[in-house]
N, C-alpha and C positions, 0 to 999 in steps of 0.2 A: 138608119144612117149614123155613122160614127160621129163623135164630137167634132164639129167642124173646125173650131178654133184649134183644138189639139192636133188634128190631122194636117191642116194647112201649114201651121207653124212647124209641126213635127217633121213634115216631109222636107221642107227647105233646110231646117236645122240639121236633120239627120244627114243630109247631103254634105253640108259644111263640116260636120263632125267626121264624116267618113273621109273627106279630103285631108283633114288634119291627121286623122288616124293613119292614113296611108303614108305619112312621113316616116312611119315606123319601118318602112322598107329600107331606109338608110341604116337602121340598127340591126338588120338581119345578120346573124353570125355572132358579133360580139355580145349581143343581148339575146336571151332566149325569148320566145314569143310571149310568155307570161310576164316578162319584165319590160315589155315595150312601154306600158303605161307609166313606169317609174320615170321615164324621160319625157313622154308625150304630155302628161298632165302638168308638170311644173313648167315645161316650155310653153304650153298654151296659156297658162296664167301669166308668165313673164311677157309673152307677146301681147296679151290683152293690155297689161299695164303699159307696155311700150307704146302701143298704138293710141291709147287714151292720152298719154302724156306728150306725144310727139308735137302736137300743135303749140304747146306752151313750153317746149324744151328750152328754147333760147331765152325766154322770159325767166324761167326758173334759174338758169345758169347766171343770168345777169343779177337777179335778186340774191343769189347765193354769194356772189362776190361782194355784195354790199353788207351782208349780215353774217358771214361765216365766222367772224370773231365774236359774235354775241353769244351769251350763255344759252339762251333759248332762241331757236331759229325756226322751229316747226311751223308756227303760225304764219310767218312771212312766206314760207315756201309752199305750204298748202294753198294759201291764197293765190300765189302766182301760178300754181299748177291747175287750180280749179277742182282738185280732188282732195280726199283725205290722205293722200300719199304723194310722194314726189321722187325725183331722181336727180342727183347733182353731178352724175358722171357726164363727161363730154361726149361719150360714145352713144351712137344709135345703131340699129341693126345694119344700116347702110355703111356706116364707117367701120363697123366690125368686119364686114365682108371685104372692105377695101384693103385690109391688112391681114391676109390669111396666115402669114408667118407668126403673128403674135395674137392669134384669135383667142387662145386660152387666157392669157394675161389681160387682154383688153375686155373679154367677156366678164371675167371676175371683177375687174374694175367697174364695169357697168352695173353688175349686181350689187356690189358694195356701195354704189351710189344711191340705192333705194333707201327710203325712210325706214325707221325701226319696225313699223307695223308690217311692211313687206318682208323684212328680214325674218320676222317670226313665221310668216307663211312659208318662205323658202326653207327654213330650218325644219319645219314639219314634213316637208317633202324629202329631207336628207339630200338636197340637191347638190351639195358640194361633192359628195361621193359619186353621184351620177355624172357630173361634169368630168371628174377624173377618169371614169370609165370611157366616156365618149372621146376624151383626148387620147387615151391609150389605144383606142381602136380607130383613130383618125376619122371620126364621124361628127365631131362637134361642128366643124365648119359647114359640113353638108346639111346638118339639121338646121342650123341657123339660116342657111341659104333657102331651104325649103319653107321655113316659117316666114321668111321675108318676101316670098313670092306672093302673087296676087291671091292665090287660094288660101294663104295663111294670114291674110289681113283680117284684123279683129277690131278695127277702129269703131268708135261709137256712131260715126256717121253712116256706117253700113250695118253694124251689128248692135242692136239695142241691148240694154242691161238685161232685159227679160230674155231676149234671144240668146244672149251669152250664157245665161243660166241653163237654158235648154242644151246648149252645146256641152257645157260641163257635165250635165246629167248624162248625156249620151256617151261621152267619153268614159265617165266612171263606170257606166254599165258595160261598155266594151272591155274595159280593163278588168273589171270583176269577173266577167265571163272567161276571159283568156287566162286569168290567174286561177280559175277553178273555184273562186269564191261564189257564194250565193249573192248575186248582184242585188237581190231584193233586200239584203241587209243594209244597203246604202241608197236604195232607190224605191220611191213610191210614185207610181205613174200619175200623170196630171189629172186623168179622169176621176180617180179616187180623191185626189187632193181637192179638186174643185167641188166635189160633193160635200166634203168636210167643211170647206170654207162657207158654202152656201147654207149648210145647216147651222153653222155658228152665227151667220149674219142675217138669217131670214127674218128675225124679229128685231133686228138692231135699229135704233133710231140714231143715225149719224148725220142727220140733216143740219144740226147746229154746229158741226165742226168740233174742234177741240183736239185733245190728245188721246191716243189709244196705244196700249202696249200689247205686244204679241210675243209669246214664248214657245219655243220648241225644245224640249229637253233631250231629244235624240235627233238633231237636226240634219244629219247627213251633209249634203251639199247646200242645205238651207232653202230648198225649193218650196217647202211648205210655207216658210215665212214670206218668201217673195210672192207666192200666190195669194196669201192673206193680204199683203200690202196692196197688191194689184186689185183685188176684189173690193177692198175698203175704198180705194181711190175711185173705183168705178161708181160707188155710191156717193162719194163726196171728195172731190179733188182737193179740197182745202183741209181735209183731215190730216193731222200730223200723226204718222204711224211710226212707232219706235219698236224695232225688232230685237229680240234677245234669243240666243241659242247656245246650246252646249253639245259637244260632240267628242267622242272618244277615239275615233279613227283618225290618225294624223293627216292622211291625204285628203279625206273628205272635209276635215276641219279646215285645212289650208284653202281648199276651194271655196268653202263657205265664207271664210274671212275675206278672201280676195273678192268674192262676189259682193259682199257687203260694202267694201271700200269702193268698188266700181259703181255701185248704186247710190253712193253718196251718204250711206249710213255710218254709224259709229262702229268701227271695227272692234273696239274694246267690248262691245256687247256680244261678240262671238267669242266664246271661251272654251278652252280645251280641258278635258278631264272626264272621268267616269261619273255620270250624274248620281249614281247611287252612293258611291263612296267619296266623291270629291265634288260636292255640291258647290258650284261657282256662283250661285244666286241666293245664298242664305239671306233671309230677311226681305227678299223682293216679293212684290205682289203684281200680278198681271191681269189685264182685262180679258184677254183671250189666250188660250193654250191650244195648240194643235200639234199632234205628235203620232208617230208610228213606231213605238218602241219594239225591241226584239221580243219575240215570244218563244217559249220552249227552250230558253237559255237559262242555265243555272246561275246562281249568284254566290257561288262558293268563294270566288275571289274577293267579293265585297262583304262577305258574311260578318267579319269582326266589326267593321264600321257600321253596317246596317243594324246589327243587334245592339250596338252601343247607342245608336240613334233611337231605336225603339225603346230602350231603357229610359230615355228622357221623358217618356209619356207625352203629354200634350205639348211639351216644349220641342219635341222632335217631329220628324216627318212620318214616322211609321208606328204611331201609338196604337192604332186599332188592332194590329196583329201582323204576322208575317206569313207569306205564302210558303208553299213547300219549296225546299232548296233547289229543286230541279227546274223551277219556272218562276222567274222574277217579274213577270209583266205587271202584276198587281202593285208592285212597289212603285212603278212609274205612275200609276194612277194616284197613289197616295202622295207621291212627290208633287204631282200636279195640283191636287186639291190643297196641299199646304201652301201653294203659291198663287192660288186663285183669289182675286179680289172678291169682296162681299157681293158684288154684282157681276162677277166674272163667269165665263162659260168656257168649257173645254170639250174638244172632240179628240178622241184617242182610239186607235185601232187595237183590237184584241182578238185572240182566237177564242174558241169555245170554252176553254178551261175556266176562266174567271166567272162564267155563268153559273157553274154548278159544282166545281171541284171542292172537296173538303166537306166533312160532316159538320153537324152543329157543334159550335165551340171551337172549331179549327180556325187557323189563321185566315184561309180564304173566305170562310163563311163569316167570320167576324169583320172582315173588310167590307163584304157586301152589306152586312148589318149596319156598319158605320155609315156607309153611303146612303142606304135606303132610309134609315131612321132619322138622318139629318135632312132627308127629302132633297137630295142633290142629284139623284138620277132622273134625268129628263126623258131620255129616249135611248133605245138600242136599235140599230139598223143592221139586219143581217144582209150581207152582200152575197152575190153569186159566188160559187166556187170558181177557181182559176182566174182570180182577179189580180194576183201578184206574181212576180217573176220567179219567186223561189218557193212557192207553196200553192198547192191546188185545193187546200182545205177551205172550209167555210170560215169567213172572218166577219167581224162585227165592228161597227162604229158606235162607241159609247158617247153619248152627249150628256155632259154633266153641267148643271147650272146652279149656282149658289143663290140665285134670286129669281126663282120661277115666277111667271105671271100667275095671278090668282086662279085662273081657270085650269092651270096645270098643277097647282099645289096638291101634294099628297097623292099624286098619280104618276104612273110611268107609261110611256107610249112604246109599244113594240111594233116595229115595222119589218115585215118579212119582204125583203127586196131580192130574195134569191132568184126570182124569175125576172128581175128588172135589169137585164144586161143583153148585149148583142155580141155574137161571136165575131172575133177578129178575122180578117182575111189571112193574116199571118201571125202566128203566135210569137211571143217573146218569152223564151223560157217556158214556164208553166202558165204565163198569162195568156189565156185564150179568149177572154171576154173583156169587153169595154162597157163602162157606164156612159152611154151616149147622152147627148143633150136632152133627148126625150126622156130617157131613164132618170136623169138627174132632176128634171122638172117634175116628174111624177112623184119621186121620193120627197123632194122638198115641199111639194104641194100637200102630200099626205102628212108630213110633219107639221106644216103650218096650220092645216085645217083641224088637226087633232080630233079625229072622229073614230069611234069604236066600230070595229068590224066593217070597215069600209074598204072596198077594192078600188084601186086607181089604175087605169089602163085597161087593156083588153086581156081578160083571163085566158084567152086562147093563145095569147102571144106574150107581149111584154107587160108586166103589171107588178104592183106591190100591194101589200095587204096591211092595214093599220088596225091595231087593237089597243085599247086603253084599260089599265088595271090600277086599282088602288095599291099603294106601296106595300101594305100589309099582306096583300095577296101572296107575296113571295116568301113570307115568313112562316115558320112552324116551330112548335115546341117538341123536342125529342124527349119522350118520356120513357123511363125504364120500368117495365112491367115485371114484377116478381111473382112467383108461385111457390107454395110451401113445399118443403121437403117432407116426404112420407116414409114411415118405417115399413118393415116387411109385412105388417098387417094392414097397410094402407092408411094408417092414422097419421095426422099432421104432427110433425115434430115441433115441440115448443121449447123455447129458452126464455126463462124469466117471464113466462106467460104469453110470449109472443111467438108467432110462427117463424121458423127458420127458413130463409130463402134457399131454394134449390138453384145453384148456379147453372145447372144443366138446362133448366127450364126458363132462365132469364131471357127476356126479349125486349125489343124496343119498338115504339110506335111514333110516327111523326104526325103530330096533331096540328092542323093549320091554325095560324094565329086568329083566324076569323071564327074559330069554333071554341066552345067551352070544353075544357079538358074532361071534366066530370061527365058531361053529356056524351062526349065521344067515347069515354071509357065504358060507360053503361051500354052503349049501343054496339061498339065494335069489339069489346074484349070480354066483358062479364058473361055474355051468353055462351061463350066457348070455354071460359076458365073462371067459374064462379068464385073460386077462392083467391083469385089474383088480387094484387094491390099495386099501387104506384109508389115507387121510392122517390118522393118529391125532392129529396136532396140532390138527386142526380139529373133533374130536368134541365135541359139546355135549350137555348133559342138558336135557331139557324135560319139562314136565308139561301135560296137558290132561285135561278131564273131559267126554267126549262123552256126555252124558245120553241123547240120542236113540238113539245106537248101542246102549247097554246095554238099552234098553227097546223096541228095534225088534221088531216081530212080523211075520213073513213072512205075507203074504196071497197065497195061491195064485191065479194067474190063472184066469179062467173057462175050462173045457175048450173046445177048438176045436170039438168036435162041438156043444156047446150054443150057441156063438156062431153057427155055421152054421145050426142049426135056427131060431134067432131071426130071422136074416136072411131065411131062406126064408119064414117065416111073415109077415114084413113085406112081402116081395115079393108074396105071395099076396093080402095085405090091400090093397095098392096096386092090384093087378090087378083085384080085385073092385070097388074104388071106381071105377076107370076104366070097367069094364064097365057099372056102374050109371049112370055119367054119360053115356056115349056109346052105350048100348045101343039107343036109339031111332033112331039114324041109320044 
C-alpha cells in the first residue's frame, strides 16, 4: 500500500494544481506551451499572497495612512497584516476586474504595493516582462479573472501552508516537464524526503524543546525544509525550527521564498545564488542538513572559485580534495560538513559515483578518507532504482553525523533497501517506485536497531538488509610493486649496486588497511615474483565503499544435468512438431 499521507494529500492537491494549470488555456497562442509556467507560477504566488492578505487588507491600509511618513514602517505593516509581508495598494482582484479598461495600470499599482521581500520574489520571476506580454495579447484580464474564480482561491482557510507547498511542487513539475527540463532537477518526491527526515530524527531527543536549525543547500522549492519542520513539530510542537536554504534557479527560489513568507518564517533565510561559488551562509552552523544536490553535473562554471576555496585549506570548505570536474556532487557533501554543528547530522542524496570513483590519492578518494577517518559517516542507504523523476539509476542516502553515539563510533552501517519499494500504479517520468509507509518503517527500524547481517521484512517481497563494518574496512594502501630489469643474459641490471626497476613490469596492489603490508607481500607477490620489491615512497592510502560487493549473493548455476534434460525435452518437442507437420508426405 502506498504512503497514505502522501497519496491522500497528493490526490487533492494535484486536482487543485491541475485546475490552476488549466488557466494556461487563456495563454494559448500568444505563449508557447513550454512558456505557460512563466505566467502561471508567478500568478499563483501573487494570488496566494493576495488571498492571505485579504482579511487584513483594510487594516493594513488604515495603518499605512498613519505611518507612511515614518522612516521605517515595515514593522507596523507586518503586524497589521499578520504576515512577514504586506500590500499597501488599494486594489484587490475584485476591484481590478471592476475596471477592465485600466487593468494593466491598476495591476502594476497592486504589485508595486507589496513589501520589498515580495518585490524580490517577483523580480526573480521576471514578472514585469510577462505582464507586458499578457497585455499585448489581451490575456491579462482573462488570467486575473480565472485566478479570482472559486477554483483559483488559495486562502489559508482552505489551503494550508503545507498544502500550498504541495501545489507549488506540482506546478513546478508540470512546468519543468512542458519546458523539456528534467523536473527532477527541482523536485524530490515526498516519499523520499520523509525517509530522509525520519533517518535524521530517529534518534533525536527533542522532548525538552528549544531551538533547531535546518539547512538545505540546494533547496528547490524548499519542500525538504518544510517536511523537516513538519516532522520536528510532530515530535514536539513547542520546538522552534528555523529553516535556511539556498537555490540557484530563479523561479524555484522565488517559490521557496514565497513559501517561507507564507509559513511565517524569515524570508531572509532563503537566499539566491550558486552554493558552490556564491556561498550565502559563510560562518553559519546548522543542527540538521537535508539536501538532494545535482549529480552528474560538471563544476566548470564554479571552478575558479572552488579551487580558490580549496587553496584556503582548513579555512575553506573544500580542503580534503576536489572531485573530477565532470561531477561536483561531493563538493556539496564537503559544503554541508563545513556547516554542520559539532552535534549535527546530515542526510544527502548521491548516485553511485562517490562510493568508489577515483583511485587512491585522487580527490574523490581523499574526500571519502576525510569523512571516514573523522568517523562522520554513519550510514548509507541504497534505494530502489526508478525512485526519481529524472533518473532510473540506483541512488543512495548518505547519513553523516558529527556526534555518533558510542555504540556506532568507528563503524558504518550499510543498508541495502533496493528491494524496499513498491511499484506505482502510474509512473511520473522515470519514477516508477514509491517508498511506502511500510518500506520507510522497515528502513528506519533497520537503521535504529543497528544490527549486522539482519534482514527486515519479507525476503520474498519487500525487505531491506543491514550490515555493519568498521570504518577502516573501506580503506586500503595502494602499493607499487617493482621488478628488476634484466639484460640479454637474464641477469639483473644494477645501478650503484641496486637493481634497476623495469617500468614494463611495474604493477600495483591494493592492500586492505586491516592487513600488514609485509605479510600481504610475502603471501600474494613474492611466490610469483621472488625478486620484486615495494617502492615505499609511492604508497598511497585510498578508500572506497563497494556496496554491491558487500551485498552480493551467490546464485548457484543450474546443474548441468537439468540443463541437458531441458534441452533434450526441447529437441523431442521440436521433433514431434516436425513429425506432425510433415507426417502426411
